[in-house]
C-alpha positions as CSV (number, residue, x, y, z in Angstrom):
1,X,22.9,-35.7,-25.0
2,X,26.0,-35.9,-27.2
3,X,27.1,-37.6,-30.3
4,X,30.7,-38.2,-31.6
5,X,31.7,-38.9,-35.2
6,X,35.3,-40.1,-35.3
7,X,35.6,-39.3,-39.0
8,X,34.9,-35.6,-38.3
9,X,36.5,-35.5,-34.9
10,X,33.5,-33.3,-33.7
11,X,31.7,-33.7,-30.4
12,X,28.2,-32.3,-30.6
13,X,26.4,-31.5,-27.3
14,X,22.6,-30.7,-27.3
15,X,20.7,-29.3,-24.3
16,X,19.2,-31.8,-21.9
17,X,18.2,-32.2,-18.2
18,X,19.3,-34.7,-15.6
19,X,17.7,-36.1,-12.5
20,X,18.1,-38.7,-9.8
21,X,20.2,-39.4,-6.7
22,X,24.0,-39.8,-6.7
23,X,26.3,-41.3,-4.0
24,X,29.5,-39.4,-4.3
25,X,32.6,-41.6,-4.1
26,X,34.7,-41.3,-0.9
27,X,37.6,-38.9,-0.5
28,X,41.0,-40.2,-1.7
29,X,42.9,-37.8,0.5
30,X,41.0,-38.8,3.6
31,X,41.2,-42.5,2.7
32,X,45.0,-42.4,2.4
33,X,45.5,-40.4,5.6
34,X,43.2,-42.7,7.5
35,X,45.1,-45.8,6.3
36,X,48.5,-44.3,7.2
37,X,47.4,-43.1,10.7
38,X,45.8,-46.5,11.4
39,X,48.8,-48.4,10.2
40,X,51.2,-46.5,12.6
41,X,48.7,-46.4,15.5
42,X,48.5,-48.6,18.5
43,X,45.9,-51.4,18.5
44,X,43.1,-52.1,16.0
45,X,41.4,-49.4,13.9
46,X,38.5,-49.5,11.5
47,X,38.2,-47.4,8.3
48,X,34.7,-47.5,6.9
49,X,33.8,-46.7,3.3
50,X,37.4,-46.2,2.0
51,X,37.9,-45.3,-1.6
52,X,39.3,-48.5,-3.1
53,X,41.6,-47.3,-5.9
54,X,45.1,-48.0,-7.2
55,X,46.5,-45.4,-4.9
56,X,44.7,-47.0,-1.9
57,X,46.1,-50.4,-2.8
58,X,49.6,-49.0,-3.0
59,X,49.3,-47.3,0.4
60,X,48.0,-50.6,1.9
61,X,50.8,-52.6,0.4
62,X,53.4,-50.0,1.6
63,X,52.0,-49.9,5.2
64,X,52.2,-53.7,5.3
65,X,55.9,-53.4,4.7
66,X,56.1,-51.1,7.7
67,X,54.5,-53.8,9.9
68,X,50.8,-53.1,9.8
69,X,48.2,-55.8,9.2
70,X,45.0,-55.3,7.1
71,X,41.8,-57.3,7.1
72,X,39.2,-56.5,4.4
73,X,35.7,-56.6,5.9
74,X,33.1,-55.8,3.3
75,X,33.2,-52.1,2.8
76,X,35.6,-51.6,5.7
77,X,39.3,-52.0,6.4
78,X,40.3,-53.4,9.8
79,X,43.9,-52.3,10.5
80,X,46.2,-53.5,13.2
81,X,48.9,-50.8,13.7
82,X,52.6,-51.1,14.3
83,X,52.5,-48.9,17.4
84,X,54.6,-46.2,15.6
85,X,57.6,-48.5,15.4
86,X,59.5,-48.9,12.1
87,X,60.6,-52.5,11.6
88,X,64.4,-52.9,11.5
89,X,64.5,-54.3,7.9
90,X,65.4,-52.8,4.6
91,X,62.4,-52.5,2.2
92,X,61.5,-51.5,-1.4
93,X,58.1,-49.9,-1.9
94,X,56.3,-49.3,-5.1
95,X,53.9,-46.4,-4.6
96,X,52.5,-46.4,-8.2
97,X,51.2,-43.0,-9.0
98,X,50.4,-41.8,-5.5
99,X,52.1,-38.5,-4.6
100,X,50.7,-38.7,-1.1
101,X,52.2,-42.1,-0.5
102,X,55.6,-41.0,-1.9
103,X,55.9,-37.9,0.2
104,X,54.2,-39.1,3.4
105,X,56.0,-42.4,3.5
106,X,59.4,-40.9,2.7
107,X,59.0,-38.9,5.9
108,X,57.8,-41.9,7.9
109,X,60.7,-44.0,6.6
110,X,63.0,-41.3,8.0
111,X,61.9,-42.3,11.5
112,X,63.8,-45.6,11.2
113,X,67.5,-46.5,11.0
114,X,67.2,-48.9,8.1
115,X,67.0,-48.3,4.3
116,X,63.7,-47.7,2.6
117,X,63.6,-47.4,-1.2
118,X,60.6,-45.7,-2.8
119,X,59.7,-45.7,-6.5
120,X,56.7,-45.5,-8.7
121,X,55.6,-45.1,-12.3
122,X,57.1,-42.7,-14.8
123,X,54.7,-39.9,-14.0
124,X,55.4,-40.1,-10.3
125,X,59.1,-40.1,-10.8
126,X,58.7,-36.8,-12.5
127,X,57.3,-35.1,-9.4
128,X,59.8,-33.0,-7.5
129,X,61.1,-34.4,-4.1
130,X,63.9,-31.8,-3.6
131,X,62.0,-29.7,-1.0
132,X,61.2,-32.6,1.3
133,X,64.5,-34.3,0.6
134,X,66.6,-31.3,1.5
135,X,64.4,-30.8,4.6
136,X,65.1,-34.3,5.8
137,X,68.8,-34.1,5.0
138,X,69.0,-31.0,7.2
139,X,67.6,-33.2,10.0
140,X,70.4,-35.7,9.6
141,X,68.5,-38.1,7.3
142,X,70.4,-39.8,4.4
143,X,68.6,-39.4,1.0
144,X,70.0,-41.1,-2.1
145,X,68.5,-40.4,-5.5
146,X,69.0,-43.3,-7.9
147,X,68.5,-41.6,-11.3
148,X,68.0,-37.8,-11.0
149,X,68.7,-35.6,-8.0
150,X,65.5,-34.4,-6.5
151,X,63.3,-37.2,-7.9
152,X,62.3,-40.8,-7.1
153,X,63.4,-43.5,-7.1
154,X,65.1,-42.6,-3.8
155,X,66.4,-44.3,-0.7
156,X,65.8,-42.9,2.8
157,X,67.7,-43.9,5.9
158,X,67.1,-42.1,9.3
159,X,66.6,-41.5,12.0
160,X,65.6,-37.8,12.3
161,X,68.3,-36.4,14.7
162,X,67.3,-32.7,15.0
163,X,64.2,-30.9,16.1
164,X,63.9,-27.9,13.9
165,X,63.5,-27.6,10.1
166,X,62.9,-24.8,7.6
167,X,61.4,-25.4,4.1
168,X,59.3,-23.8,1.3
169,X,55.6,-24.4,1.7
170,X,54.1,-23.7,-1.8
171,X,53.5,-27.5,-2.1
172,X,51.5,-28.7,1.0
173,X,52.5,-32.3,0.9
174,X,56.1,-31.9,2.2
175,X,54.6,-29.9,5.1
176,X,52.0,-32.5,5.9
177,X,54.6,-35.2,5.6
178,X,56.8,-33.6,8.2
179,X,53.9,-32.7,10.5
180,X,52.8,-36.3,10.5
181,X,56.2,-37.9,11.0
182,X,57.2,-35.3,13.7
183,X,54.2,-36.3,15.7
184,X,55.8,-39.7,16.4
185,X,59.1,-38.4,17.6
186,X,58.0,-38.0,21.2
187,X,59.6,-34.6,21.5
188,X,58.9,-31.0,20.6
189,X,59.6,-30.3,16.9
190,X,59.5,-27.0,15.1
191,X,58.7,-26.5,11.4
192,X,59.3,-23.1,9.8
193,X,57.6,-22.5,6.4
194,X,58.4,-19.9,3.7
195,X,55.6,-19.1,1.2
196,X,52.9,-21.2,2.7
197,X,50.3,-22.4,0.2
198,X,47.5,-25.0,-0.3
199,X,46.2,-24.2,3.2
200,X,43.0,-26.4,3.0
201,X,45.2,-29.5,2.6
202,X,47.2,-28.5,5.6
203,X,44.0,-28.0,7.5
204,X,43.0,-31.6,6.6
205,X,46.3,-32.9,8.1
206,X,45.9,-30.7,11.2
207,X,42.4,-32.1,11.7
208,X,43.8,-35.6,11.6
209,X,46.6,-34.8,14.1
210,X,43.9,-33.4,16.5
211,X,42.1,-36.7,16.2
212,X,45.3,-38.5,17.0
213,X,45.7,-36.4,20.2
214,X,48.8,-34.6,18.8
215,X,49.6,-31.2,20.2
216,X,50.1,-28.7,17.4
217,X,50.3,-25.0,17.4
218,X,50.1,-23.2,14.1
219,X,51.2,-19.5,13.6
220,X,49.7,-18.3,10.3
221,X,50.8,-21.5,8.5
222,X,54.4,-20.3,8.9
223,X,55.5,-21.9,12.1
224,X,54.3,-25.2,13.6
225,X,55.2,-26.7,17.0
226,X,54.4,-30.4,17.1
227,X,54.5,-32.9,20.0
228,X,53.0,-36.3,20.0
229,X,53.4,-39.5,22.1
230,X,52.0,-42.1,19.6
231,X,48.6,-42.5,18.0
232,X,45.6,-44.2,19.4
233,X,43.4,-46.6,17.4
234,X,40.2,-45.2,16.0
235,X,37.1,-45.9,13.9
236,X,36.5,-43.5,11.0
237,X,34.0,-43.3,8.1
238,X,35.4,-41.7,5.0
239,X,33.3,-38.8,3.8
240,X,32.4,-38.1,0.1
241,X,34.8,-36.1,-2.0
242,X,33.7,-32.6,-2.8
243,X,36.0,-32.2,-5.8
244,X,34.3,-35.2,-7.4
245,X,30.9,-33.8,-6.4
246,X,31.7,-30.6,-8.3
247,X,31.1,-32.2,-11.7
248,X,27.4,-33.3,-11.2
249,X,26.8,-30.1,-9.2
250,X,27.9,-28.1,-12.2
251,X,25.9,-30.3,-14.6
252,X,22.7,-29.8,-12.5
253,X,23.3,-26.0,-12.4
254,X,23.9,-25.5,-16.1
255,X,20.9,-27.7,-17.1
256,X,18.6,-26.2,-14.4
257,X,18.0,-29.7,-13.2
258,X,17.3,-31.2,-9.8
259,X,19.9,-33.8,-8.8
């Protein structure tokens, strides 16, 4: 139990125990990946038990601008994909506060030959985009930064013309973004990574590419060879999120409770 006195600005916590059954919320990272893969797949997919959050809503809205169609069916999303084709129209996409949507969809936009502008809230526009931007520019993609170099808002105009890229890998999202986009090129694509980090997040992306029948070889997270011929439709149930589960797990442990 706890009590809070705003006059004293003191939070007092006293020992207690907890009990019961908790249903852990679905994983945001898997939810956003599932939506993107379904949106660019061929045919109709179903994502069951997605985490419906502001980031999810922004990803849905963005994928609709890329030609996907969404039907909300209770606790599921039915998604009709765009067959991996980028519609030949210019678009402006508000990704809110979603770093995944910003990085992943910047790379997806580079598959097309029309202009896609991506922006978000003030916090998102403070997240660095230089690593991914420079990687895409080395592939022949045009990147225009509207306020500050290396940060959103930015405009992307492809297509990706080359088949080999080298970049820093301390942040996993640019690597995942390129792996996903490269799998729709229909040709062999090589990614060389310096200082690879955040490997569990890369493993999540590699798992999804395997589900999408994409051929990927990975050499110690430093070299990837990717080849895909489009993504099939699928049905997927989003698992619970372990990072969210950590809090009640810790609470049960420190209070010697059964939860």
